[in-house]
C-alpha positions in Angstrom: 7.5 25.1 17.9 4.7 26.2 15.5 3.2 23.3 13.7 2.0 23.8 10.1 -0.5 22.1 8.6 1.0 20.1 5.0 -1.2 18.8 2.5 0.9 17.8 -0.7 -0.3 18.2 -4.0 -0.8 14.4 -5.0 -3.9 13.0 -7.0 -4.0 10.1 -4.8 -5.5 10.0 -1.3 -6.7 7.2 0.9 -9.7 8.8 2.4 -11.2 5.8 4.4 -11.4 2.1 5.1 -13.5 -0.4 6.7 -14.3 -4.0 6.7 -14.0 -5.2 2.7 -13.7 -2.2 1.5 -10.8 0.8 0.9 -11.8 4.6 -0.2 -9.3 6.6 -2.5 -10.3 10.1 -3.1 -13.9 8.9 -1.9 -14.5 6.1 -4.1 -15.2 2.4 -2.5 -12.8 -0.2 -3.8 -13.7 -3.6 -2.5 -10.9 -5.7 -4.2 -7.1 -5.5 -3.8 -4.9 -2.2 -5.2 -1.9 -0.6 -5.0 -1.5 3.1 -4.4 1.2 5.7 -3.9 0.5 9.4 -3.9 1.0 9.8 -8.1 -0.1 6.4 -8.9 -3.2 4.0 -8.6 -3.3 0.4 -9.6 -6.9 -0.5 -9.4 -6.3 -4.3 -9.6 -3.5 -6.6 -7.8 -3.3 -10.0 -6.1 -7.1 -11.4 -5.5 -6.3 -12.5 -2.1 -3.6 -13.5 0.1 -3.3 -17.4 -1.1 -2.6 -16.0 -4.8 0.2 -13.8 -3.8 3.4 -14.7 -6.4 6.6 -12.7 -6.5 5.3 -11.6 -10.0 2.9 -9.5 -7.3 6.0 -7.9 -5.7 8.3 -7.4 -8.7 5.2 -5.4 -10.4 5.6 -3.0 -7.5 9.4 -1.9 -8.4 7.6 0.1 -11.2 6.3 2.8 -9.0 10.0 3.4 -7.6 9.1 3.2 -4.0 11.5 3.6 -1.1 9.3 1.8 1.4 6.2 -0.8 0.7 3.2 -1.0 3.1 1.6 -4.4 2.7 -2.0 -4.8 3.7 -2.5 -8.4 4.5 -5.9 -8.4 4.5 -8.5 -8.3 7.3 -5.8 -10.5 9.7 -2.2 -9.8 10.1 0.1 -12.6 7.9 3.1 -12.4 6.6 4.0 -13.2 3.2 6.9 -16.0 2.5 9.9 -14.1 2.4 10.5 -15.5 -1.2 7.6 -13.6 -2.5 9.5 -9.9 -1.9 13.0 -10.9 -3.0 12.8 -8.4 -5.9 12.2 -5.6 -3.2 14.9 -6.5 -1.0 17.4 -6.5 -3.8 16.6 -3.2 -4.4 17.0 -2.4 -1.2 13.5 -1.3 -0.6 11.9 -1.9 2.9 8.6 -3.6 3.3 6.7 -3.4 6.2 3.6 -5.9 6.8 0.6 -5.4 8.6 -3.4 -5.9 8.3 -4.9 -3.5 5.7 -6.6 -1.4 8.2 -3.1 -0.3 9.8 -1.6 -0.2 6.2 -4.0 2.6 5.4 -3.3 4.7 8.5 0.3 4.1 7.8 0.4 5.0 4.4 -1.8 8.1 4.4 0.6 9.3 7.4 3.7 8.9 5.0 2.1 9.9 2.0 1.5 13.3 4.0 5.1 13.5 4.7 5.8 13.5 0.7 7.4 10.1 1.1 8.0 7.5 -1.9 5.4 5.3 -0.6 3.4 2.3 -2.1 0.6 0.7 -0.5 -0.5 -2.9 -1.5 -3.8 -3.6 0.0 -5.5 -6.6 0.3 -9.1 -6.3 0.6 -11.1 -9.4 0.8 
């Protein structure tokens, strides 16, 4: 089987992450953000405790097929009532810590998936 490396022609790429930061196209972000292959929202919920249903409803504007939620430096599930708008539209949501969310998002975006990563950076 021949494998060919494919790099989608998308303007936004997660290029790195570490404790307290995420790199998008080599630009360092030290606060929460939302990224899709075609769009970047530079600010999102400041921390896990401040999450509301409105934060997850905002994600519908990206028209995702899947949302990757990065919960910060530790893995924690948001209250299910917060993501009701996503479930009502049959949009899947995977929850993981932000480092794992960055890695997962990068793979799915490279496959031209309509994925959105909502990343808490605390």
